[in-house]
C-alpha positions as CSV (number, residue, x, y, z in Angstrom):
1,M,0.0,0.0,0.0
2,Q,1.4,3.3,-1.0
3,Q,1.1,6.3,1.3
4,Q,-0.2,9.6,-0.1
5,P,1.7,12.7,0.5
6,Q,0.3,14.7,3.4
7,G,-2.4,17.2,2.4
8,S,-3.1,15.5,-1.0
9,T,-6.5,14.3,0.2
10,Q,-8.0,17.9,-0.1
11,Q,-9.8,18.8,-3.2
12,G,-9.1,21.9,-5.1
13,Y,-11.1,25.1,-4.6
14,M,-13.5,26.1,-7.5
15,E,-13.5,29.8,-8.4
16,Q,-16.7,29.4,-10.4
17,P,-19.3,26.6,-10.1
18,P,-19.8,24.5,-13.2
19,H,-22.6,25.4,-15.6
20,V,-24.0,21.8,-15.5
21,L,-25.9,20.4,-12.6
22,T,-25.9,16.6,-12.0
23,S,-28.8,14.7,-10.8
24,K,-27.0,14.4,-7.4
25,D,-26.6,18.2,-7.3
26,L,-30.4,18.6,-8.0
27,L,-31.2,16.2,-5.2
28,Y,-29.0,18.0,-2.8
29,L,-30.5,21.4,-3.8
30,N,-34.0,20.0,-3.4
31,D,-33.0,18.7,0.1
32,M,-31.6,22.2,1.1
33,L,-34.8,23.9,-0.1
34,A,-37.0,21.4,1.8
35,W,-34.9,21.6,5.0
36,N,-35.0,25.4,5.0
37,L,-38.7,25.6,4.2
38,L,-39.6,23.1,6.9
39,A,-37.4,24.9,9.5
40,M,-39.1,28.2,8.5
41,K,-42.6,26.7,8.9
42,K,-41.7,25.1,12.3
43,A,-40.2,28.4,13.5
44,H,-43.4,30.3,12.5
45,F,-45.6,27.7,14.2
46,S,-43.5,27.7,17.3
47,A,-43.4,31.5,17.5
48,T,-47.2,31.8,17.2
49,H,-47.6,29.4,20.2
50,C,-44.9,31.0,22.3
51,Q,-45.8,33.0,25.4
52,D,-42.4,34.4,26.3
53,P,-41.8,37.6,24.2
54,E,-38.0,37.3,24.2
55,L,-38.1,33.6,23.1
56,K,-40.8,34.4,20.5
57,A,-38.6,37.1,19.0
58,E,-35.6,34.7,18.9
59,I,-37.7,32.0,17.2
60,E,-38.9,34.5,14.7
61,R,-35.3,35.6,13.9
62,C,-34.4,31.9,13.4
63,G,-37.4,31.5,11.0
64,Q,-36.3,34.7,9.1
65,M,-32.8,33.3,8.7
66,H,-34.1,30.1,7.2
67,Q,-36.3,32.1,4.8
68,R,-33.3,34.2,3.7
69,H,-31.4,31.0,3.1
70,Y,-34.3,29.6,1.1
71,E,-34.5,32.7,-1.0
72,Q,-30.7,32.8,-1.6
73,I,-30.8,29.2,-2.9
74,L,-33.6,30.1,-5.2
75,A,-31.8,33.2,-6.4
76,H,-28.8,31.1,-7.3
77,L,-31.0,28.8,-9.4
78,N,-32.5,31.7,-11.3
79,P,-31.1,31.8,-14.8
80,Q,-31.0,35.6,-14.7
81,H,-28.7,35.4,-11.7
82,Y,-26.1,33.7,-13.9
83,N,-26.5,36.2,-16.7
84,Q,-25.7,39.0,-14.3
85,T,-22.7,37.4,-12.7
86,T,-21.0,35.8,-15.7
87,P,-18.9,38.0,-18.0
Protein backbone atom coordinates (compact mmCIF):
# COMPACT_ATOMS: atom_id res chain seq x y z
CA MET A 1 0.00 0.00 0.00
CA GLN A 2 1.41 3.35 -1.02
CA GLN A 3 1.13 6.33 1.25
CA GLN A 4 -0.24 9.56 -0.14
CA PRO A 5 1.70 12.75 0.49
CA GLN A 6 0.34 14.74 3.39
CA GLY A 7 -2.37 17.19 2.35
CA SER A 8 -3.12 15.50 -0.96
CA THR A 9 -6.54 14.33 0.21
CA GLN A 10 -7.95 17.85 -0.05
CA GLN A 11 -9.83 18.76 -3.20
CA GLY A 12 -9.08 21.93 -5.12
CA TYR A 13 -11.11 25.09 -4.64
CA MET A 14 -13.47 26.08 -7.48
CA GLU A 15 -13.49 29.75 -8.38
CA GLN A 16 -16.73 29.39 -10.38
CA PRO A 17 -19.33 26.65 -10.13
CA PRO A 18 -19.78 24.48 -13.22
CA HIS A 19 -22.60 25.39 -15.61
CA VAL A 20 -23.97 21.83 -15.46
CA LEU A 21 -25.93 20.37 -12.57
CA THR A 22 -25.85 16.63 -12.05
CA SER A 23 -28.83 14.67 -10.76
CA LYS A 24 -27.00 14.40 -7.42
CA ASP A 25 -26.63 18.20 -7.34
CA LEU A 26 -30.37 18.60 -8.01
CA LEU A 27 -31.25 16.16 -5.23
CA TYR A 28 -29.01 18.04 -2.80
CA LEU A 29 -30.51 21.40 -3.81
CA ASN A 30 -33.99 19.96 -3.38
CA ASP A 31 -33.03 18.75 0.10
CA MET A 32 -31.60 22.15 1.07
CA LEU A 33 -34.76 23.92 -0.08
CA ALA A 34 -36.98 21.41 1.75
CA TRP A 35 -34.95 21.64 4.99
CA ASN A 36 -35.03 25.43 5.02
CA LEU A 37 -38.73 25.55 4.17
CA LEU A 38 -39.55 23.07 6.93
CA ALA A 39 -37.41 24.94 9.48
CA MET A 40 -39.08 28.20 8.47
CA LYS A 41 -42.56 26.69 8.91
CA LYS A 42 -41.68 25.11 12.26
CA ALA A 43 -40.24 28.37 13.54
CA HIS A 44 -43.36 30.27 12.48
CA PHE A 45 -45.61 27.68 14.15
CA SER A 46 -43.53 27.72 17.34
CA ALA A 47 -43.43 31.52 17.49
CA THR A 48 -47.22 31.76 17.20
CA HIS A 49 -47.59 29.42 20.18
CA CYS A 50 -44.86 30.96 22.34
CA GLN A 51 -45.82 33.03 25.40
CA ASP A 52 -42.37 34.43 26.27
CA PRO A 53 -41.78 37.60 24.17
CA GLU A 54 -37.98 37.26 24.17
CA LEU A 55 -38.10 33.62 23.13
CA LYS A 56 -40.77 34.40 20.53
CA ALA A 57 -38.56 37.12 19.00
CA GLU A 58 -35.59 34.74 18.86
CA ILE A 59 -37.65 32.00 17.21
CA GLU A 60 -38.92 34.53 14.65
CA ARG A 61 -35.32 35.58 13.91
CA CYS A 62 -34.44 31.94 13.37
CA GLY A 63 -37.35 31.51 10.96
CA GLN A 64 -36.33 34.65 9.07
CA MET A 65 -32.80 33.28 8.74
CA HIS A 66 -34.13 30.08 7.16
CA GLN A 67 -36.34 32.13 4.85
CA ARG A 68 -33.30 34.16 3.71
CA HIS A 69 -31.37 30.96 3.06
CA TYR A 70 -34.30 29.55 1.06
CA GLU A 71 -34.51 32.72 -1.02
CA GLN A 72 -30.74 32.81 -1.58
CA ILE A 73 -30.77 29.24 -2.90
CA LEU A 74 -33.64 30.11 -5.23
CA ALA A 75 -31.81 33.22 -6.42
CA HIS A 76 -28.78 31.11 -7.35
CA LEU A 77 -31.02 28.80 -9.35
CA ASN A 78 -32.55 31.70 -11.29
CA PRO A 79 -31.07 31.81 -14.85
CA GLN A 80 -31.04 35.62 -14.72
CA HIS A 81 -28.66 35.40 -11.74
CA TYR A 82 -26.06 33.67 -13.95
CA ASN A 83 -26.50 36.19 -16.75
CA GLN A 84 -25.73 39.01 -14.31
CA THR A 85 -22.69 37.35 -12.71
CA THR A 86 -20.95 35.82 -15.72
CA PRO A 87 -18.89 37.99 -18.05
